[in-house]
C-alpha positions in Angstrom: 0.0 0.0 0.0 1.3 3.4 -0.9 2.2 5.5 2.1 0.1 8.7 2.4 2.1 12.0 2.3 2.7 13.5 5.6 1.5 17.1 6.1 4.1 19.7 7.0 4.3 20.4 10.7 3.9 23.9 12.0 4.2 25.4 15.5 1.7 28.1 16.4 2.6 30.5 19.2 -0.2 32.5 20.7 -1.5 34.1 23.9 -5.0 32.8 24.2 -6.0 33.7 20.6 -7.5 30.2 20.5 -9.4 29.0 23.5 -8.8 32.2 25.6 -11.1 35.0 26.7 -14.2 35.2 28.8 -15.9 32.1 27.5 -13.0 30.4 25.8 -13.9 31.5 22.3 -10.6 33.3 21.8 -10.5 35.3 18.5 -13.1 33.5 16.4 -11.6 34.7 13.1 -8.3 33.1 14.2 -9.9 29.9 15.1 -11.6 29.7 11.7 -8.3 30.4 9.9 -6.3 27.7 11.7 -9.1 25.2 11.4 -8.9 25.7 7.6 -5.1 25.6 7.6 -5.2 22.3 9.5 -6.4 20.6 6.4 -3.0 21.3 4.9 -0.7 21.3 7.9 -0.2 19.5 11.2 -0.4 22.4 13.7 0.8 22.3 17.3 -0.6 25.3 19.3 1.6 26.6 22.1 -0.4 29.0 24.2 1.4 31.5 26.4 -1.8 31.9 28.4 -4.1 29.4 30.1 -6.9 28.4 27.8 -10.0 26.2 27.5 -8.6 23.4 25.3 -12.1 22.2 24.4 -12.6 25.4 22.4 -9.5 24.9 20.2 -10.2 23.4 16.8 -9.9 19.7 17.3 -7.3 19.1 14.6 -4.7 21.2 16.5 -2.5 19.6 19.2 -2.3 21.9 22.2 0.5 22.8 24.7 0.0 25.6 27.2 1.8 27.2 30.1 1.4 25.5 33.5 -1.2 26.6 36.0 1.2 26.7 39.0 1.7 30.1 40.8 5.1 30.9 39.5 6.4 34.0 37.7 5.0 34.4 34.2 8.4 34.5 32.6 9.3 31.1 34.2 6.1 29.7 32.7 7.2 31.0 29.3 10.6 29.3 29.7 9.0 26.0 30.6 6.7 26.2 27.6 9.8 26.9 25.4 11.5 23.8 26.9 8.4 21.8 26.0 8.8 23.0 22.4 12.4 22.0 22.6 11.5 18.5 23.7 8.8 18.3 20.9 11.3 19.5 18.4 13.7 16.6 19.2 10.9 14.0 18.9 8.8 15.4 16.0 10.3 18.6 14.6 8.3 21.4 13.0 9.3 23.1 9.8 8.1 26.6 10.7 7.1 28.7 13.7 4.1 31.0 13.3 3.9 33.5 16.1 0.9 35.7 16.7 1.9 39.1 18.2 5.3 40.2 19.5 5.5 39.5 23.2 6.0 36.9 24.6 5.2 34.9 21.5 7.2 36.6 18.8 10.3 36.9 21.0 10.1 33.2 22.0 9.6 32.2 18.3 12.7 34.1 17.1 14.9 32.7 19.9 13.8 29.1 19.2 13.9 29.6 15.5 17.6 30.6 15.7 18.4 27.7 18.0 16.8 25.1 15.7 17.3 26.8 12.4 13.6 27.0 11.7 12.0 29.9 9.8 9.9 32.3 11.9 6.8 34.1 10.7 5.5 36.8 13.1 2.0 38.2 12.6 1.0 41.5 14.2 -2.8 41.8 14.8 -3.2 45.0 16.8 -1.1 47.9 18.1 2.2 45.9 18.5 4.1 48.3 16.2 2.3 51.5 17.0 1.8 54.1 19.8 -1.1 56.3 20.8 0.5 58.7 23.2 -2.7 60.6 23.8 -4.1 57.5 25.6 -0.8 56.0 26.7 -1.4 52.9 24.6 0.4 50.7 22.0 3.4 48.4 21.9 5.8 51.2 21.2 4.6 53.3 24.1 6.6 51.2 26.7 10.3 51.5 26.2 11.1 47.8 27.1 8.4 46.5 24.8 9.4 48.9 22.0 13.0 47.4 22.2 11.6 43.9 21.9 9.3 44.8 19.0 12.2 46.4 17.0 14.4 43.3 17.7 11.6 40.9 16.6 11.0 42.9 13.4 14.8 42.8 12.7 15.2 39.1 13.4 12.0 37.4 12.2 12.1 35.9 8.7 8.6 37.1 7.7 6.4 39.8 9.2 2.7 39.9 8.5 0.3 42.7 9.2 -3.5 42.2 8.8 -4.3 45.6 7.3 -2.5 48.0 5.0 -3.3 50.8 7.5 -1.5 48.9 10.2 1.5 48.2 8.0 2.0 51.9 7.1 1.8 52.9 10.8 4.3 50.2 11.7 6.8 51.3 9.0 6.5 55.0 10.2 6.5 54.3 13.9 9.3 51.8 14.3 10.7 53.1 11.8 11.6 50.2 9.5 12.2 49.7 5.8 11.9 45.9 5.9 9.2 44.2 3.9 5.9 43.7 5.7 3.3 41.4 4.0 -0.4 42.2 4.4 -2.6 39.2 4.8 -6.1 40.3 6.0 -8.1 38.1 8.3 -11.6 37.6 7.1 -14.8 36.1 8.6 -16.9 33.2 7.5 -19.7 35.2 5.9 -22.0 32.1 5.7 -22.6 32.5 9.5 -24.4 35.8 8.9 -27.8 36.2 7.2 -27.8 38.9 4.5 -31.0 40.8 3.8 -31.7 44.0 2.0 -32.9 46.6 4.5 -35.0 49.7 4.2 -34.7 52.5 6.7 -37.7 52.5 9.1 -38.1 54.5 12.3 -36.9 54.2 14.9 -33.6 53.7 13.1 -31.7 50.9 14.8 -28.0 51.5 15.4 -25.6 48.8 16.8 -22.1 48.7 18.2 -20.0 45.7 19.0 -16.8 45.9 21.1 -15.4 46.2 24.6 -15.3 49.6 26.2 -11.9 51.2 26.1 -9.8 54.2 24.9 -8.7 52.5 21.7 -12.3 51.8 20.6 -13.2 55.4 21.7 -16.9 54.8 22.2 -17.1 58.3 23.8 -17.0 59.7 20.2 -19.6 57.2 19.1 -22.0 58.2 22.0 -21.5 61.9 21.1 -22.2 61.3 17.5 -25.3 59.2 18.3 -26.6 61.8 20.7 -26.4 64.4 17.9 -28.3 62.1 15.5 -30.9 61.3 18.2 -31.8 64.9 18.5 -32.9 64.9 14.9 -34.4 61.5 14.2 -36.1 58.7 16.1 -33.5 56.1 16.8 -32.0 53.6 19.2 -28.5 52.2 19.9 -27.8 48.6 21.0 -24.3 48.2 22.5 -22.8 44.7 22.7 -19.7 44.2 24.8 -18.0 44.3 28.1 -16.9 47.3 30.2 -19.7 49.7 29.9 -21.2 49.2 33.3 -19.2 52.0 35.0 -20.0 55.4 36.4 -18.3 57.2 33.6 -20.6 55.7 30.9 -23.7 56.1 33.0 -22.8 59.8 33.6 -22.3 60.2 29.9 -25.6 58.7 29.1 -27.3 61.2 31.4 -25.3 64.2 30.2 -26.0 63.4 26.5 -29.7 62.7 27.3 -29.7 59.3 25.7 -30.4 57.0 28.7 -33.7 55.8 27.2 -32.2 55.5 23.7 -29.3 53.1 24.5 -29.4 49.4 25.5 -26.4 47.6 26.8 -26.4 43.8 26.5 -23.0 43.0 28.0 -20.8 40.4 26.5 -22.3 38.0 24.0 -20.9 34.9 22.3 -20.3 35.4 18.6 -23.0 32.8 17.9 -25.6 35.1 19.6 -24.7 38.2 17.7 -26.5 37.5 14.4 -29.9 37.9 16.0 -29.0 41.4 17.0 -27.6 42.3 13.6 -30.8 41.0 12.0 -32.8 44.1 13.2 -30.1 46.7 12.8 -29.7 49.4 10.1 -26.3 51.0 10.9 -23.2 49.8 12.7 -21.3 52.6 14.5 -17.5 52.0 15.1 -15.4 55.0 16.0 -12.0 53.5 17.0 -8.8 55.4 17.2 -6.9 52.4 15.8 -8.2 49.2 14.1 -7.0 46.4 12.0 -9.4 43.8 10.5 -12.3 44.3 12.9 -14.6 41.3 12.7 -17.6 43.4 13.8 -17.4 45.6 10.7 -17.1 42.5 8.5 -20.1 40.9 10.2 -22.2 44.0 9.7 -21.3 44.2 6.0 -22.1 40.5 5.5 -25.5 41.1 7.1 -26.4 44.0 4.8 -25.9 46.7 7.5 -24.3 50.1 6.7 -21.1 50.9 8.5 -20.3 54.4 9.8 -17.1 55.1 11.7 -13.6 56.2 11.6 -11.1 55.8 8.7 -8.8 53.3 10.5 -7.9 49.7 9.8 -10.2 47.9 7.4 -12.3 51.1 6.8 -9.2 52.9 5.7 -8.1 50.1 3.5 -11.4 49.6 1.6 -12.2 53.2 0.9 -15.4 55.4 1.0 -17.4 53.4 -1.5 -18.1 50.8 1.2 -18.6 52.8 4.4 -19.2 56.2 5.8 -16.0 57.5 7.5 -14.4 60.5 9.2 -11.1 61.0 11.0 -10.8 59.5 14.6 -12.5 61.6 17.3 -14.7 63.7 14.9 -18.2 63.3 16.2 -19.1 66.7 14.7 -18.6 65.4 11.1 -19.8 61.9 11.7 -23.3 62.8 12.9 -24.4 64.8 9.7 -22.9 62.1 7.5 -25.0 59.4 9.3 -28.1 61.6 9.0 -27.5 62.0 5.2 -27.2 58.3 4.8 -30.3 57.2 6.7 -32.4 59.9 4.9 -31.2 58.8 1.4 -32.6 55.4 0.6 -30.7 55.0 -2.7 -27.4 55.9 -1.1 -28.1 53.4 1.8 -28.9 50.6 -0.7 -25.9 51.3 -2.8 -23.5 51.4 0.1 -24.8 48.2 1.8 -24.9 46.2 -1.5 -21.3 47.2 -2.4 -20.0 46.3 1.1 -21.8 42.9 0.9 -20.3 42.1 -2.4 -16.8 43.1 -1.2 -16.9 41.1 2.1 -18.3 38.0 0.5 -15.8 38.1 -2.4 -12.9 38.4 0.1 -14.0 36.1 2.9 -12.5 33.4 5.1 -11.9 31.0 2.2 -9.9 33.7 0.4 -8.0 34.7 3.5 -7.1 31.1 4.4 -5.8 30.5 0.8 -3.6 33.6 1.1 -2.1 32.3 4.3 -1.6 28.9 2.9 0.3 30.3 0.0 2.4 32.4 2.3 3.2 29.5 4.5 4.1 27.3 1.5 6.5 30.0 0.2 8.3 30.0 3.6 8.4 26.2 3.7 9.8 26.1 0.2 12.5 28.6 1.2 11.1 31.4 -0.9 9.8 33.5 2.0 12.7 33.7 4.4 14.6 36.8 5.4 12.3 39.2 3.6 14.0 42.4 4.8 
């Protein structure tokens, strides 16, 4: 009998991106990507945070840091030693690290020891700084040093948005090549329907409360809209049940016009999208933003700030302003909801875009990239 061809073996380094978080769902778009890639590769997932292993795609082998109460850095070292043991018994041909620290740093060290190519993917603010809110990987001196070292030493660097790539190149600064491989959702999980604006207009927002997402700008813009038309805003996500937000609701006079659901599993979100007309998303920084993609796949208009995916795709697919500009966002939203033809054109175009460049397309791009590295065509792209 002819022996079946063994799949290439890859180590995946992550910090709870699979199996982590409040209910163990991690980052759903990541879980989808690596489940698809597992058809082509044997993947061993090394998690630098404790996770719910039952929530990891079953085709992936899992290793994770120990649960003992010892310093985190010692836990990282022990996990790296586990990788070393695995490498002796059943070696991998490539290390794929998600983010810079501790994963990217560990990957580069082990890659040099075992002469294995290292691919590092940045998914957020690892190579950026937002000094106005004291946030970002380059805001802390020690982390900035590690980030620049990883960028210098990794064989391949991947960003998930062109916007993110350009900020990284300016902020580090670096002239090295950075590939852009967007992360995309499985659009079949969301029900598309053509919508018509009826009153009250239903707005929706999905995201945890924080300075990067800048929901304060969103609430200000919504309040301006709510003074003109009958509307309601549903907010899905953690962190809003605090005095600051409650005070803002009162000051903006929108207490009765905003509903907070708290955190919801991704599987429960489509039912809320089903009744919405407009997604509001006013982040200071963004990359792929699954919530925006989910809205587009459902036929919902997206209004927000020109960062991340909204900067990449351009104004024909969403209504955008610069970060922090509630004054300009509100009238643009009003124009959209009052112009039925404009609304239909925008939502149809966005739907066509996101279903053409979906999770299948994304996984194939990543597969081709990994294959290039494994074939020796993608290493040391500086």
